[in-house]
Phi, psi and omega in degrees: 000136183299145180289147179290148183285005181252023177293164182053028176264152170287167176302321180293317178295319180298322179297320177290318180296320186276355181303149182281216183267352180295157181302140185222134171240122178252113178269102189258106181295166181302133175073016185263011177080039179299317181294318177301314181295316183294321178294318180293327177291318174308310183296319182293321177301316181291319180297330180282352176123357178294135178291120181304333180281356179243021175246121183251126174244124179250125177229182185257357176213152179293324181298315181295315181296319180295320179297316180297316178298317179299312182293321177295320179296320179295320178296317179297318180305311180292319183293325180275000177064035181285151176301154185302324183279347183281139178289150177282166178300139181273148177239085192289341186253054172246118183189187178275165176305315184289321180293317178293320178302312180301319178297312182295319180296321179293321180295325184257016189301316183299317181290335183267356183078019179260148171280123183296348178266021179302149178258154180252125179280133169279173188297326182290320178290325176297321178294320178296320180295320176297321180295321179301314182290327178297320179285320182296331178272002179078014184284334178295316179294320179296323180296331181279319193260337187244299182208158180285117176253156181303148175291168179301320177298316179292322176299318178297321179292323176297311179303313183295318181295321177302316182291315190279329181267352182061031176256150176292155182307314181298321181293316180299317179299316184295315187279322190240341180226057185300329180290349181254005179300127185293153177272104179076176184294329180296322176294324175295321178293328179298314179294317179300318180293324177296314181296325175296317178294321179297317177297318180294321178297322177293321178300312182302323187261009182056052182242146169233138172267178184303317183293324177301323183301313183285322182293318178293324177295317177297316180297323178298326178287357179262354186233126172276152006271359182299318181300319177298320179293318182293316180292324181287353179288334192230136174263335184225137175234116177250129183237121181268152175056046188294343177294342182259006176290141173266169183305321179297319179295320175300319178298324177297310181302314185283336174284328178292320181232076182304134181088341177090000179297131182085003181262129169245113178254126185234131177180183180223111182298335180288351180242026177280105189228015185242037177300331180293342175266001183098359178295148183224109184292339179294341172297323176290316182299321183270358184300313181305319181288340180277352180270159178224105001289166179305142182296141172286139179251121176240145182242140169257119190235000183265103182278112183267357185270307195257160176289161178305324181293317179291319177299319180297315178297319179293320175303318181293324179295310186284344178292342178284346185305139182291325180217137180188161168290135186282110176207145175236122185280147173235163180231129178275000184283160174296157182295151178225185180292152179287149172302155184239150174245127183244094170286124180232166188296314185199184183291333174292316178295324176301313181299314181294320180295317178296313181297320177297317181293323179293316178293324178295319178293323178297315178297336178275002177109357180265109184296156183299326182295343178263011179239152179210151173241125184243153185204159185289315184229145185304326183289344181291347182260005187303310183297321178294320180301317178297318181292321179291321177295321177300320182272002180058048174259115181292142180207158170235151185233132178245149185118026184239219182296157175262164184304311186275005178274353176276151192299317183295323178294317180293326178299310184293316180295329178294320177301314181292321181293320179293325178298319181281331187223091183300341181272002179282088188291326179297317179294319180300315181295319180297317180295315183300325181295337181290336186284122179299134181100351178263099179265190181302317180296317179294324178295321177296319179293321179296322179291321178296334178275011178070026181056030180266117182299322184289336186261005186240135175250118183281165174301154186300324180293334183264359188301313183296314180294328179292324178296323179294324177294317179300320180295320178300307183295325176298319179292315184293333182261354187263180182293341179278359179295132179224139178253136005267016179298334183304319185290331175295320178295322179292318180293324178297319178291324188279335189306314179298324178292324179298314181294326182287326192263335192229130178292327180265045186300327182297312179296320178294325178296324176297322177293324178291328176296323174298322178297318178298321178294325176295325185298327184293345181270000177250148187286334185209165179297314182298316179297319179300308181296318181299310183302316182291324175296326181287319182207085180292143179290164181289148181257169172297331177298344178281351180259159180285354179140160178300140183285053174055026179056031181274167177266008183206146179202158182265147176259128167250137185206146168292158179297323177295319180287340184276351182299133183089354181257171176207151176217159179293316181236131181233133171247135177245122182277153166054056177276064181226157175298137186103335175246304173229096006286151178295144176290351178264358185235034185241020184280330185223157183302319182294330176293319178298317180297323180292324176296324175299315179295327179297318177293323179297319177300315180300314182295324184277004173281344189275134175270311190241318181227143180222130178231129176253134184246135185228085173299138185260351177220144178231135179282128181229111186291330182293347184271002186296325181295338177272000179086008181240152180246348179219156171241151181267137179251145175259152175305142181308135177303338180287336179270072181279188185297325181295316179291319183301327181291343177264003183241155170259125181270125184246113186269134177208168178209158179201159176288139183289151172228154182290140181258136181292156179246131180279147178279147178285158178276148179277146181282163175256160184261120181280165180237130184287159175212161183258144183272165175206174183218092170288180182258199178089195183300320182295326177294320179294320176301317179297319180294324180293320180291325181302320176297322178294319182295333183281347184285000000 
């Protein structure tokens, strides 16, 4: 008889895997095998008779969803006794919230009044479109001559938080953007008018931004018969990392399975660290009571990652939390060294101490790749980066730019988006700018022609290059278009522009080759563009530089980027008030609690050794007018006496050194566009939002 897919599970994991169809919340502590449990539950549901096509798994990254689907399929393969060469059962509905939303909206496009060829705006293009409307409404001039109004990026952040948190504009401004609260009623109307214009511009161009995908999905679930079809697609909904869901995402989950039957929610409230994205951990705390019957709560508490000493210190830290699910982690691993706290003179001494400890561990046999340095904010590692370069220690740094945020990637993706969606005006303008000889005046005429290639006559100097663009678009939109051959045609057209525009064209060309390789894994051009817009892969630009072509390198990472990772040895920089917790995140009690959880996430990344560093002085150039060159920092308030009792304090000192200051980035210049108002689901969505902006 085939083996059950839940073998080698702990008793706690097995209880979660074997649970029936009633609502379930699994509180999975750090290092307790959450992914193993979730994959086993997926496999068990299918083995019990669930149709794999009717099981929905929602995660926060494509990689996590793909890993869960692959591991569940492998378990099913073994449990069903299939031949080694036979493929395991597929689980086609494993993906991110935004990815699943895009698929469902395209499937139901006709019933919703959507064009199935709608384009998805990435965050940078959404900001540019918001900037266009800000200029078109005269708000940029008003900001100069009358009062300071939020920038386009801040306006987009306000708009996004309103949608995802389901809070009125006034409440969002008061709680999260107090410096942007409008002056009088007229200022409030200005922001509401801007958001209205932004929505209408998207309607005109058949565009959805990230927030629209979820909001339109939720709106579809409010209207029959579409809602019945959407709910009827799935018998089971499994949601990973539920501590990071925002209110809109919770509404989606609960609208898909009213009452909670068939819902498995998995997460750890102690690792809820994305409040700045609108996530609300109280959604997880209140989930059991919102189900009918109330969801059963099971906890995974056996930490297989860290030593008992690291687990003990982490337990003491999170025990301070004002509200949490009650659980105490244990570790079955052999005892190891106690975590250490290193008070040092300043950030330069911290950099030298960390670098020396890393090299000492390397000489003791621990390769650099099994070590990591974590920090609250990317700038906190600057002194360490200089010290590592001085000592020729190779490293990579995570927490920076995304793949598609680089100019050459955005250029190529704009060509593909415009080919699929002729109404995508932002993409059209970006592509037109690439043609030599097309200046601002020519762009205005192109815009007046409705971005129609057939109706536009370019300047004489631009005519040959413009003709090449017309030929490319004719091929991409014609019957001879083939995927993934299309991207080869785009790259062939773009290569001369790449060499003309960028000094590092060779490196950028290699990244475009990676993009082409990714294209072959998607079934169509539209699917490829949509997937990359929803979650672009990390770029080389996210790293501090190639690790000197070494066979080993050290990881530097922000605490947020480190979530889900683990290393044998972990160093955490600047465990002092003002850094952890951040001096920008201490306005409200819930912000302080999230900062505590952020430190907890960093500490629980360590398997064998953990070191916390606490510089006591920081060089601050702005303080010279006050006659001082340094400010004094106190040990983080989170490292109280209870936590301190679980640490060994290692005292050291060093002479302070000056820390480098990064230069600011230059802003980009937006281009205006005019709004319009088509009908269908998006028009209804716009009307609903209009009522919200007026509150």
